[in-house]
C-alpha positions as CSV (number, residue, x, y, z in Angstrom):
1,M,-7.6,15.6,6.0
2,E,-5.5,13.4,8.1
3,L,-4.2,9.9,7.3
4,D,-4.5,7.2,9.9
5,I,-2.2,4.2,9.5
6,H,-2.7,0.9,11.3
7,T,-0.2,-1.9,10.9
8,Q,-0.4,-5.6,11.9
9,Q,2.6,-7.9,11.4
10,D,2.5,-11.7,11.2
11,G,6.0,-13.0,10.5
12,N,7.2,-11.4,7.3
13,V,3.7,-10.2,6.3
14,C,2.5,-6.8,7.2
15,T,-1.0,-5.5,6.7
16,V,-1.1,-1.7,6.5
17,E,-4.6,-0.2,6.7
18,L,-5.0,3.4,5.7
19,E,-7.8,5.8,6.4
20,G,-8.1,9.3,5.0
21,E,-6.1,10.9,2.2
22,V,-2.7,10.0,0.8
23,D,-1.3,13.2,-0.6
24,V,1.8,15.3,-0.7
25,Y,1.3,16.2,3.0
26,T,0.7,12.6,4.3
27,A,2.8,10.6,1.9
28,P,6.1,11.1,3.8
29,R,4.6,9.6,7.0
30,L,3.3,6.6,4.9
31,K,6.7,6.2,3.4
32,E,8.4,6.2,6.8
33,E,6.0,3.6,8.0
34,L,6.4,1.3,5.0
35,V,10.2,1.6,4.9
36,S,10.4,0.9,8.6
37,H,8.4,-2.3,8.3
38,I,10.0,-3.6,5.1
39,E,13.5,-3.0,6.4
40,G,12.4,-4.5,9.7
41,G,11.6,-7.9,8.0
42,C,8.2,-7.4,6.4
43,S,9.0,-8.4,2.9
44,H,5.4,-9.0,2.0
45,V,3.1,-6.0,2.5
46,I,-0.6,-5.7,2.0
47,V,-1.8,-2.1,1.7
48,N,-5.6,-1.8,2.4
49,L,-7.0,1.3,0.6
50,D,-10.7,0.7,1.3
51,Q,-10.9,3.6,3.7
52,V,-8.8,6.0,1.5
53,A,-10.8,8.8,0.0
54,F,-8.1,10.2,-2.2
55,I,-4.5,9.3,-3.4
56,D,-2.3,11.5,-5.5
57,S,0.9,11.0,-7.4
58,S,3.1,11.3,-4.3
59,G,1.1,8.6,-2.6
60,L,1.4,6.4,-5.7
61,G,5.2,7.1,-5.7
62,V,5.4,5.9,-2.1
63,L,3.7,2.6,-3.0
64,V,6.0,2.1,-6.0
65,G,9.0,2.8,-3.8
66,A,7.7,0.3,-1.2
67,L,7.3,-2.3,-4.0
68,R,10.9,-1.8,-5.1
69,R,12.2,-2.2,-1.5
70,A,10.0,-5.3,-1.0
71,R,11.2,-6.9,-4.3
72,E,14.8,-6.3,-3.2
73,R,14.0,-8.6,-0.3
74,D,12.2,-11.2,-2.5
75,G,8.9,-9.8,-1.3
76,A,5.8,-8.1,-2.8
77,V,3.3,-5.3,-2.2
78,R,-0.4,-6.2,-2.7
79,I,-3.2,-3.7,-2.8
80,V,-6.7,-4.2,-1.3
81,C,-9.3,-1.8,-2.7
82,N,-13.0,-1.7,-3.6
83,R,-13.3,2.0,-4.1
84,E,-13.9,2.8,-7.8
85,N,-12.3,6.3,-7.6
86,I,-9.1,4.8,-6.3
87,L,-9.1,1.9,-8.7
88,K,-9.6,4.3,-11.6
89,I,-6.4,6.1,-10.6
90,F,-4.5,2.8,-10.7
91,R,-6.0,2.0,-14.1
92,I,-5.2,5.4,-15.6
93,T,-1.6,5.3,-14.4
94,G,-1.1,1.6,-15.5
95,L,-0.3,0.7,-11.9
96,D,-3.1,-1.9,-12.0
97,K,-0.6,-3.9,-14.1
98,V,2.2,-3.4,-11.5
99,F,0.4,-4.2,-8.3
100,P,-1.9,-7.1,-7.7
101,I,-5.2,-5.7,-6.6
102,F,-7.6,-7.7,-4.4
103,T,-11.1,-7.2,-3.0
104,S,-10.3,-8.5,0.5
105,A,-7.3,-8.7,2.8
106,S,-7.8,-12.4,3.3
107,E,-7.6,-12.9,-0.5
108,A,-4.4,-10.7,-0.7
109,A,-2.8,-12.6,2.2
110,D,-2.3,-15.8,0.1
111,F,1.4,-15.2,-0.7
């Protein structure tokens, strides 16, 4: 399956909406997109996973790398997700303690 990436920027806040699967094949494109925006001035990133059917360890690694880059710029990465199968992966890996997870993009946008 493919991964569609849609990004909106508002000052130093970028909202990245993903649709599809984030896996070993699509993670490099997501990494490129996130790195480009963070290095381009988006220190606060909201990643919306509501339309993601699957995410594997390579996708999680990309999110952790983005968080590190954002923190180096005094920023943050926030996750929007209501899909139980994706939330379960965050809980199992302990990443629910690393990333703030919100139920809506508007809730996550309150930096």
